[in-house]
C-alpha positions in Angstrom: -17.3 11.4 -1.5 -15.8 8.0 0.4 -18.1 6.6 2.9 -17.2 7.2 6.5 -17.2 4.1 8.8 -18.4 5.8 12.0 -16.7 3.6 15.2 -13.7 1.7 15.6 -12.8 -0.9 12.6 -9.9 -3.2 11.7 -8.5 -5.5 9.2 -8.9 -9.2 8.5 -6.7 -10.7 6.2 -6.3 -14.9 7.1 -3.1 -15.3 4.7 0.2 -13.9 4.5 0.8 -10.9 2.4 3.1 -8.5 1.3 3.2 -4.5 2.0 5.4 -2.7 -0.7 6.3 0.8 -0.4 7.8 2.4 -3.5 8.3 6.2 -4.4 10.2 8.8 -5.9 12.0 11.7 -4.8 12.6 14.8 -7.2 16.2 16.1 -6.5 16.4 18.7 -9.4 13.1 20.5 -9.5 14.1 22.2 -13.0 14.9 18.8 -14.7 11.3 18.2 -15.4 12.0 16.2 -18.5 13.6 13.8 -16.0 11.1 13.5 -13.4 7.6 14.2 -15.1 7.9 10.8 -16.9 8.7 9.0 -13.9 5.9 10.2 -12.1 3.6 9.5 -14.8 4.6 5.9 -15.1 2.9 4.8 -11.9 -0.9 5.4 -12.9 -0.9 3.0 -16.1 0.5 0.3 -13.8 -1.9 0.7 -10.8 -4.8 0.8 -13.4 -3.4 -2.4 -15.2 -3.2 -4.0 -12.0 -6.8 -3.2 -10.5 -8.1 -4.3 -13.6 -6.4 -7.5 -13.4 -6.7 -9.1 -9.8 -4.9 -12.4 -11.0 -1.6 -10.4 -10.7 -1.7 -10.7 -7.0 -2.3 -7.0 -6.4 -4.7 -6.1 -3.6 -4.5 -2.3 -2.9 -3.0 1.2 -2.8 -2.8 4.1 -1.7 -0.9 7.3 -2.7 1.1 9.9 -0.6 2.3 13.3 -2.1 4.7 15.4 -0.2 6.8 18.5 -1.3 9.7 16.6 -3.2 8.4 13.0 -2.7 5.3 10.6 -3.8 5.1 7.2 -2.2 2.5 4.8 -3.1 1.8 2.1 -0.3 0.8 -1.2 -1.9 -0.4 -4.4 -0.6 0.2 -7.6 -2.5 -1.0 -11.4 -2.1 2.5 -12.5 -2.3 6.0 -11.7 -2.9 6.2 -14.1 -6.1 3.2 -12.1 -7.5 5.0 -8.7 -7.0 8.0 -9.8 -8.5 6.2 -11.4 -11.4 4.8 -8.3 -12.1 8.0 -6.4 -12.0 10.0 -8.7 -14.1 7.0 -9.4 -16.8 7.9 -8.4 -20.2 4.1 -8.0 -21.4 3.2 -5.6 -18.1 3.7 -1.9 -17.7 6.5 -2.0 -15.1 9.3 -3.4 -17.2 9.2 -0.8 -19.9 8.9 1.8 -17.3 11.9 0.6 -15.4 14.1 0.3 -18.6 13.2 3.8 -19.7 14.1 4.9 -16.1 17.5 3.3 -16.3 18.1 4.6 -19.8 16.8 8.2 -19.3 18.0 8.9 -15.6 20.0 6.4 -14.5 22.5 7.6 -12.1 22.5 11.6 -13.2 20.9 12.2 -9.6 17.7 14.2 -10.9 15.3 11.7 -9.6 15.4 9.3 -6.8 13.5 6.2 -6.7 13.1 3.9 -4.0 10.9 0.7 -2.8 10.7 -1.4 0.7 9.1 -4.8 0.9 8.1 -6.3 3.8 6.5 -9.9 3.9 4.1 -10.2 6.7 2.9 -13.6 7.9 -0.5 -14.6 8.6 -2.0 -12.8 12.0 1.5 -10.9 12.2 -0.1 -7.5 11.7 -2.7 -5.2 13.9 -4.6 -2.1 12.4 -7.3 0.4 13.8 -9.4 2.8 11.7 -11.6 5.0 13.7 -14.0 7.1 11.9 -12.3 6.5 8.6 -13.4 5.3 5.1 -11.8 1.9 4.2 -8.4 2.4 4.2 -5.0 0.8 4.3 -4.9 -2.8 5.0 -8.8 -2.8 5.8 -9.0 -1.9 2.1 -6.8 -4.8 0.7 -8.4 -7.4 2.8 -11.5 -7.5 4.8 -12.8 -4.6 6.7 -14.4 -5.4 10.1 -15.7 -4.0 13.6 -13.0 -3.7 16.2 -14.8 -5.3 18.8 -14.5 -8.5 21.2 -11.3 -10.2 20.5 -10.4 -7.2 18.2 -11.0 -4.4 20.4 -7.3 -3.6 21.4 -3.8 -4.1 19.7 -2.8 -6.9 22.0 -6.0 -8.7 21.2 -5.6 -8.0 17.4 -2.1 -9.6 17.7 -3.5 -12.9 19.5 -2.9 -11.9 23.0 -4.9 -11.2 26.1 -5.6 -7.9 27.9 -8.1 -5.4 28.5 -8.8 -1.6 27.0 -6.6 1.0 28.5 -9.7 3.3 28.3 -13.4 2.3 27.3 -13.7 2.0 23.6 -17.0 3.8 22.2 -19.7 1.6 21.2 -19.9 1.2 17.4 -23.1 2.1 15.5 -24.9 -0.4 14.0 
């Protein structure tokens, strides 16, 4: 079971980073021979990336819906993400080629991705009574107190909490 951190926490990442959303949608449920290989291809990639931190991958979280699967990934840079995507010696390129060959434009399985480049100190997040999650799992997990207490403060501005914040346990 994941450790829960009581109280309010946030993430601290000093350098720019990339948020990469990638997913698939099952358009034809009966086309198992099309979508199962696509669904199975992501696990080996995440394993490979987790075992090789020099590739620039920081963290990921999987979301599963009725017909959709989405993976939120955090990367050190766009260059690292692109290098992995294009590397002939890594798992992504063969999976991409297989998708284009086996599914192509037949409409049975949809895939998508969105890439967001985030500048240093150009993000804010809050996690209350949560395990390390999201950006806090990709970077440093810190208490949301003092100059990190409110969203505006976390973004470098000034203000006071709209409601009193509970004290974080020690």
